[in-house]
N, CA, C and O of each residue as an XYZ file, in Angstrom:
420
protein
N      28.989   -203.153     81.980
C      29.261   -202.410     83.190
C      30.021   -201.136     82.862
O      29.767   -200.093     83.465
N      30.953   -201.205     81.914
C      31.732   -200.014     81.574
C      30.852   -198.924     80.971
O      31.090   -197.739     81.205
N      29.852   -199.306     80.210
C      29.006   -198.317     79.554
C      27.911   -197.802     80.464
O      27.725   -196.591     80.584
N      27.192   -198.689     81.099
C      26.055   -198.285     81.942
C      26.498   -197.791     83.313
O      25.769   -197.051     83.973
N      27.667   -198.189     83.736
C      28.146   -197.789     85.056
C      27.945   -198.890     86.084
O      27.049   -199.725     85.965
N      28.784   -198.868     87.070
C      28.766   -199.915     88.097
C      27.456   -199.930     88.887
O      26.893   -200.994     89.141
N      26.976   -198.748     89.272
C      25.760   -198.698     90.081
C      24.558   -199.228     89.311
O      23.794   -200.036     89.839
N      24.383   -198.786     88.078
C      23.246   -199.257     87.285
C      23.340   -200.752     87.019
O      22.356   -201.481     87.147
N      24.532   -201.199     86.650
C      24.714   -202.616     86.358
C      24.444   -203.465     87.593
O      23.807   -204.515     87.500
N      24.921   -203.020     88.733
C      24.683   -203.745     89.979
C      23.191   -203.812     90.290
O      22.663   -204.864     90.651
N      22.523   -202.670     90.145
C      21.079   -202.636     90.394
C      20.346   -203.622     89.494
O      19.505   -204.386     89.967
N      20.657   -203.612     88.209
C      19.972   -204.503     87.266
C      20.282   -205.967     87.562
O      19.393   -206.816     87.518
N      21.532   -206.256     87.861
C      21.919   -207.641     88.125
C      21.265   -208.178     89.397
O      20.837   -209.331     89.439
N      21.188   -207.345     90.427
C      20.651   -207.809     91.709
C      19.130   -207.793     91.766
O      18.534   -208.611     92.466
N      18.491   -206.878     91.043
C      17.030   -206.782     91.102
C      16.332   -207.499     89.967
O      15.183   -207.919     90.106
N      17.026   -207.645     88.832
C      16.379   -208.229     87.658
C      15.375   -207.291     87.026
O      14.534   -207.718     86.234
N      15.454   -206.020     87.366
C      14.540   -205.010     86.854
C      14.617   -204.930     85.334
O      15.696   -205.023     84.748
N      13.472   -204.758     84.714
C      13.408   -204.586     83.262
C      13.732   -203.136     82.919
O      13.284   -202.211     83.597
N      14.504   -202.954     81.879
C      14.898   -201.621     81.440
C      14.353   -201.396     80.040
O      14.415   -202.288     79.194
N      13.823   -200.214     79.796
C      13.289   -199.896     78.474
C      14.422   -199.524     77.530
O      15.517   -199.159     77.960
N      14.142   -199.622     76.254
C      15.125   -199.224     75.250
C      15.462   -197.749     75.382
O      16.616   -197.356     75.212
N      14.458   -196.925     75.685
C      14.700   -195.487     75.857
C      15.650   -195.221     77.032
O      16.486   -194.319     76.975
N      15.505   -196.019     78.094
C      16.389   -195.862     79.251
C      17.816   -196.261     78.882
O      18.772   -195.585     79.262
N      17.958   -197.363     78.139
C      19.290   -197.765     77.681
C      19.911   -196.675     76.795
O      21.107   -196.401     76.891
N      19.107   -196.068     75.950
C      19.618   -194.993     75.087
C      20.070   -193.811     75.940
O      21.128   -193.234     75.692
N      19.284   -193.458     76.925
C      19.633   -192.349     77.822
C      20.948   -192.623     78.541
O      21.734   -191.705     78.779
N      21.184   -193.873     78.884
C      22.422   -194.256     79.567
C      23.612   -194.340     78.615
O      24.756   -194.427     79.061
N      23.351   -194.313     77.317
C      24.427   -194.441     76.347
C      24.783   -195.878     76.010
O      25.835   -196.131     75.423
N      23.920   -196.828     76.373
C      24.174   -198.237     76.092
C      23.885   -198.550     74.623
O      24.517   -199.427     74.035
N      22.934   -197.835     74.037
C      22.636   -198.014     72.616
C      22.553   -196.647     71.950
O      22.332   -195.640     72.622
N      22.728   -196.609     70.641
C      22.732   -195.348     69.905
C      21.351   -194.912     69.445
O      21.028   -193.725     69.453
N      20.540   -195.884     69.045
C      19.240   -195.575     68.468
C      18.176   -196.495     69.041
O      18.442   -197.622     69.459
N      16.958   -195.964     69.042
C      15.791   -196.759     69.411
C      14.757   -196.524     68.329
O      14.408   -195.379     68.038
N      14.267   -197.591     67.733
C      13.222   -197.465     66.722
C      11.916   -197.138     67.426
O      11.517   -197.810     68.376
N      11.270   -196.108     66.947
C       9.978   -195.741     67.517
C       8.951   -196.789     67.137
O       9.092   -197.486     66.133
N       7.936   -196.885     67.942
C       6.892   -197.876     67.706
C       6.333   -197.688     66.295
O       5.965   -196.580     65.903
N       6.276   -198.765     65.556
C       5.762   -198.718     64.192
C       6.858   -198.588     63.143
O       6.625   -198.879     61.969
N       8.055   -198.154     63.549
C       9.160   -198.072     62.595
C       9.779   -199.448     62.420
O       9.886   -200.220     63.373
N      10.178   -199.740     61.216
C      10.755   -201.040     60.909
C      12.243   -201.044     61.232
O      13.009   -200.259     60.673
N      12.643   -201.923     62.128
C      14.047   -202.034     62.524
C      14.922   -202.355     61.318
O      16.019   -201.812     61.186
N      14.450   -203.224     60.446
C      15.231   -203.610     59.272
C      15.470   -202.409     58.371
O      16.571   -202.245     57.845
N      14.460   -201.567     58.182
C      14.606   -200.372     57.343
C      15.680   -199.460     57.929
O      16.541   -198.965     57.201
N      15.632   -199.239     59.236
C      16.636   -198.371     59.863
C      18.031   -198.986     59.794
O      19.011   -198.269     59.588
N      18.132   -200.296     59.963
C      19.430   -200.970     59.865
C      19.990   -200.848     58.454
O      21.187   -200.621     58.278
N      19.138   -200.995     57.458
C      19.584   -200.866     56.068
C      20.026   -199.441     55.751
O      20.967   -199.246     54.983
N      19.366   -198.452     56.326
C      19.785   -197.062     56.134
C      21.184   -196.837     56.707
O      22.012   -196.162     56.095
N      21.441   -197.406     57.883
C      22.764   -197.269     58.482
C      23.808   -198.012     57.656
O      24.912   -197.508     57.449
N      23.461   -199.210     57.185
C      24.384   -199.982     56.351
C      24.715   -199.218     55.074
O      25.858   -199.241     54.615
N      23.729   -198.543     54.500
C      23.961   -197.754     53.285
C      24.982   -196.648     53.543
O      25.841   -196.387     52.701
N      24.893   -196.002     54.698
C      25.868   -194.962     55.035
C      27.269   -195.548     55.135
O      28.241   -194.922     54.713
N      27.371   -196.754     55.698
C      28.684   -197.380     55.871
C      29.285   -197.749     54.525
O      30.464   -197.487     54.287
N      28.494   -198.358     53.633
C      29.049   -198.816     52.354
C      29.383   -197.671     51.413
O      30.075   -197.881     50.417
N      28.911   -196.470     51.701
C      29.273   -195.315     50.885
C      30.681   -194.818     51.209
O      31.237   -193.995     50.482
N      31.250   -195.317     52.293
C      32.606   -194.934     52.686
C      33.633   -195.835     52.009
O      33.300   -196.880     51.450
N      34.861   -195.411     52.073
C      35.961   -196.205     51.535
C      35.987   -197.567     52.217
O      36.023   -197.631     53.445
N      35.968   -198.663     51.449
C      35.952   -199.992     52.069
C      37.181   -200.259     52.921
O      37.074   -200.891     53.972
N      38.341   -199.792     52.494
C      39.520   -200.044     53.314
C      39.502   -199.205     54.587
O      40.010   -199.647     55.618
N      38.930   -198.014     54.537
C      38.806   -197.211     55.750
C      37.865   -197.894     56.732
O      38.132   -197.900     57.934
N      36.776   -198.467     56.246
C      35.832   -199.172     57.117
C      36.535   -200.346     57.798
O      36.347   -200.580     58.992
N      37.338   -201.078     57.039
C      38.051   -202.229     57.601
C      39.039   -201.779     58.671
O      39.105   -202.372     59.748
N      39.800   -200.739     58.378
C      40.796   -200.267     59.337
C      40.115   -199.731     60.594
O      40.577   -199.986     61.706
N      39.029   -198.998     60.425
C      38.301   -198.468     61.582
C      37.746   -199.608     62.422
O      37.865   -199.602     63.647
N      37.139   -200.586     61.761
C      36.570   -201.724     62.493
C      37.656   -202.456     63.276
O      37.460   -202.803     64.441
N      38.788   -202.688     62.644
C      39.891   -203.365     63.344
C      40.407   -202.517     64.497
O      40.707   -203.039     65.571
N      40.509   -201.221     64.278
C      40.964   -200.327     65.340
C      40.026   -200.349     66.534
O      40.468   -200.366     67.682
N      38.738   -200.348     66.258
C      37.767   -200.424     67.344
C      37.887   -201.745     68.091
O      37.814   -201.779     69.320
N      38.073   -202.832     67.347
C      38.219   -204.137     67.997
C      39.452   -204.183     68.894
O      39.440   -204.835     69.938
N      40.484   -203.510     68.499
C      41.716   -203.517     69.297
C      41.672   -202.488     70.416
O      42.616   -202.359     71.195
N      40.569   -201.762     70.486
C      40.454   -200.765     71.545
C      41.418   -199.610     71.358
O      41.833   -198.979     72.331
N      41.773   -199.331     70.128
C      42.684   -198.256     69.772
C      44.051   -198.422     70.418
O      44.750   -197.445     70.686
N      44.419   -199.676     70.663
C      45.759   -199.953     71.161
C      46.572   -200.567     70.032
O      46.013   -201.217     69.148
N      47.828   -200.375     70.052
C      48.741   -200.977     69.068
C      48.356   -200.637     67.639
O      48.339   -201.513     66.774
N      48.049   -199.376     67.385
C      47.661   -198.973     66.032
C      48.850   -198.576     65.156
O      48.667   -198.131     64.023
N      50.046   -198.734     65.673
C      51.216   -198.382     64.866
C      51.171   -199.119     63.540
O      50.976   -200.334     63.501
N      51.345   -198.404     62.490
C      51.347   -199.012     61.172
C      50.009   -198.934     60.458
O      49.976   -199.000     59.229
N      48.898   -198.794     61.186
C      47.584   -198.737     60.531
C      47.416   -197.447     59.739
O      46.837   -197.458     58.654
N      47.914   -196.344     60.268
C      47.746   -195.096     59.524
C      48.480   -195.173     58.191
O      47.997   -194.658     57.183
N      49.634   -195.808     58.184
C      50.389   -195.964     56.937
C      49.603   -196.834     55.957
O      49.600   -196.571     54.754
N      48.944   -197.858     56.466
C      48.159   -198.737     55.598
C      47.043   -197.980     54.896
O      46.739   -198.255     53.735
N      46.438   -197.041     55.584
C      45.342   -196.313     54.945
C      45.858   -195.163     54.078
O      45.290   -194.883     53.023
N      46.920   -194.501     54.511
C      47.435   -193.372     53.740
C      48.093   -193.804     52.442
O      48.195   -193.010     51.507
N      48.536   -195.032     52.371
C      49.210   -195.525     51.170
C      48.258   -196.153     50.160
O      48.714   -196.856     49.258
N      46.962   -195.928     50.277
C      46.009   -196.558     49.366
C      45.498   -195.584     48.318
O      45.531   -194.367     48.499
N      45.023   -196.155     47.216
C      44.398   -195.340     46.175
C      43.133   -194.681     46.687
O      42.776   -193.585     46.255
N      42.455   -195.346     47.607
C      41.217   -194.786     48.134
C      41.451   -193.514     48.940
O      40.568   -192.659     49.008
N      42.624   -193.375     49.550
C      42.924   -192.142     50.265
C      42.941   -190.976     49.279
O      42.331   -189.934     49.524
N      43.645   -191.162     48.161
C      43.668   -190.108     47.141
C      42.283   -189.861     46.560
O      41.900   -188.718     46.311
N      41.534   -190.940     46.344
C      40.178   -190.807     45.814
C      39.317   -189.990     46.775
O      38.571   -189.109     46.349
N      39.420   -190.282     48.056
C      38.645   -189.554     49.054
C      39.001   -188.086     49.122
O      38.145   -187.249     49.409
N      40.257   -187.766     48.861
C      40.689   -186.367     48.852
C      40.331   -185.662     47.546
O      39.968   -184.486     47.547
N      40.434   -186.385     46.441
C      40.232   -185.763     45.129
C      38.777   -185.595     44.712
O      38.427   -184.579     44.111
N      37.933   -186.552     45.013
C      36.543   -186.516     44.525
C      35.808   -185.232     44.915
O      35.195   -184.610     44.047
N      35.842   -184.810     46.177
C      35.114   -183.584     46.526
C      35.655   -182.347     45.821
O      34.889   -181.469     45.424
N      36.977   -182.279     45.664
C      37.536   -181.099     45.003
C      37.210   -181.086     43.517
O      37.182   -180.029     42.886
N      36.965   -182.257     42.970
C      36.576   -182.355     41.556
C      35.065   -182.388     41.373
O      34.551   -182.549     40.266
N      34.369   -182.229     42.503
C      32.897   -182.165     42.516
C      32.248   -183.366     41.831
O      31.388   -183.233     40.960
N      32.699   -184.545     42.264
C      32.127   -185.779     41.741
C      32.014   -186.791     42.874
O      32.652   -186.652     43.917
N      31.192   -187.806     42.649
C      31.030   -188.867     43.645
C      32.322   -189.671     43.750
O      33.081   -189.784     42.787
N      32.553   -190.216     44.913
C      33.744   -191.052     45.085
C      33.562   -192.373     44.362
O      32.457   -192.906     44.259
N      34.666   -192.881     43.869
C      34.679   -194.184     43.190
C      35.685   -195.072     43.942
O      36.856   -195.159     43.574
N      35.198   -195.720     44.995
C      36.046   -196.546     45.848
C      36.453   -197.815     45.127
O      35.704   -198.340     44.303
N      37.643   -198.306     45.441
C      38.145   -199.564     44.875
C      38.275   -200.582     46.001
O      38.686   -200.255     47.114
N      37.917   -201.811     45.689
C      38.130   -202.923     46.636
C      39.597   -203.318     46.530
O      40.039   -203.777     45.478
N      40.343   -203.146     47.593
C      41.766   -203.457     47.517
C      42.203   -204.473     48.562
O      43.374   -204.853     48.588
N      41.312   -204.917     49.409
C      41.693   -205.844     50.460
C      41.154   -207.187     50.154
O      41.363   -208.125     50.923
């Protein structure tokens, strides 16, 4: 209801109307829609590849922050700024090399 809006949610709940994936995307309920013939698994793996290329501890902190609804984040910034991966993320581009993330959690 928060994403689609009260009016749309009410309409769908009361009518049972079918909604297309494109309509959900237009409403902002989903980010992507696989076009007919595209493999959902291939697109999911492409997105997963983008995620794993990031600092693993940053991914964990972001995921936790999202789960908490960005409330009570005191202390999380310190957790990420005090890691080796923070320095790695800052140094790698200036040294023109790929990042070498460390598993620290």
